[in-house]
C-alpha positions in Angstrom: 81.8 49.3 42.8 78.8 49.5 40.7 77.0 52.9 40.6 74.1 50.9 41.0 74.9 49.2 44.2 76.1 52.3 45.6 73.1 54.1 44.7 70.8 52.0 46.6 72.9 51.4 49.5 73.1 55.3 50.1 69.5 55.8 49.4 68.9 53.0 52.1 71.1 54.3 54.5 69.8 58.5 53.2 65.9 57.0 54.4 67.5 55.5 57.9 69.3 58.9 58.5 66.2 61.1 57.0 63.9 59.3 59.5 66.1 59.9 62.1 67.1 63.5 61.4 63.2 64.8 60.8 62.5 62.8 63.6 64.8 64.9 66.1 63.6 68.2 64.1 60.0 67.4 64.5 60.2 66.7 68.2 62.6 69.6 69.4 60.6 71.8 67.6 57.2 70.5 69.3 58.6 70.9 72.3 59.3 74.6 71.9 63.3 74.8 70.4 63.1 77.3 67.8 63.1 75.3 64.0 67.0 76.7 63.3 69.0 74.9 66.1 66.1 71.7 65.8 66.8 71.6 62.5 70.8 71.3 63.3 70.4 69.1 66.1 68.0 66.7 63.5 71.2 67.0 60.9 74.1 66.1 63.6 71.6 62.6 64.7 71.5 61.7 60.8 74.8 62.7 59.9 76.7 60.6 62.3 74.6 57.7 61.3 75.4 57.9 57.6 78.7 58.6 58.0 79.6 55.9 59.9 77.5 53.3 57.9 78.3 54.9 54.5 81.5 54.5 54.9 81.7 50.9 56.0 78.7 49.6 53.8 78.0 51.5 50.3 81.8 53.1 49.7 84.0 50.7 51.0 86.4 49.3 48.9 89.6 49.2 47.4 90.6 53.3 47.0 88.5 54.3 49.6 89.0 54.9 53.5 87.4 56.0 56.7 89.9 58.8 58.5 90.8 61.8 59.5 90.7 63.4 55.7 87.5 61.8 55.2 86.2 63.1 58.1 87.1 66.7 57.2 85.6 66.1 54.1 82.6 65.2 55.3 82.4 68.0 58.2 82.8 70.8 55.4 80.2 69.2 53.1 78.0 68.9 56.1 78.4 72.4 57.2 77.4 73.7 53.8 74.7 71.2 53.4 73.2 72.0 56.6 73.8 76.1 56.6 71.7 75.5 53.2 69.1 73.6 54.9 69.1 75.9 58.5 68.3 79.1 56.2 65.6 77.2 53.7 63.5 75.8 57.0 63.8 79.3 58.9 62.5 80.8 55.6 60.0 78.4 55.2 58.9 78.9 59.1 59.0 82.9 58.9 56.6 82.7 55.8 54.9 79.9 55.8 54.8 78.6 59.5 56.3 75.7 61.3 53.8 73.1 59.9 54.9 73.6 56.3 58.4 73.8 57.6 58.2 69.9 58.6 56.9 69.5 55.5 59.3 71.2 53.1 61.9 69.2 55.4 62.1 66.1 53.0 62.0 67.8 50.1 65.1 70.0 50.8 67.0 66.8 52.4 66.6 64.7 48.8 68.0 67.5 46.9 70.8 68.0 49.2 71.3 64.0 49.5 71.8 64.1 45.8 74.4 66.7 46.2 76.0 64.6 49.0 76.0 61.3 47.0 78.0 62.5 44.4 80.3 64.1 46.8 80.4 61.2 48.4 81.2 58.6 45.6 84.0 61.3 44.1 85.7 62.9 47.0 84.1 62.6 50.4 85.3 58.6 50.7 88.2 58.9 48.5 92.3 58.0 49.6 
């Protein structure tokens, strides 16, 4: 499968994931939840959707799989990127305030998405 095709699918699915993630994060924090648990909740929502869609469409093919091993790899990556995102969101909220944290989230998620693409392509969905 070509890098261009995978990249375009990953980008489209990532956009959908991001909308779900950001929307849940903003909504929950707006409703009074602290930014850190709101961020984790948003990331869970987007991650479950993204794992399934990327496994079925973006990285599907010969030499790829979606089983227990792949989900464990995904979960490990997700835990690490969520920790990084949540720590950054908390720090931004503490220093600059909640609205700046909301604005910074897309930038953080783009950077983490690039890491996620490389790991997904070369490790997570591999047999």
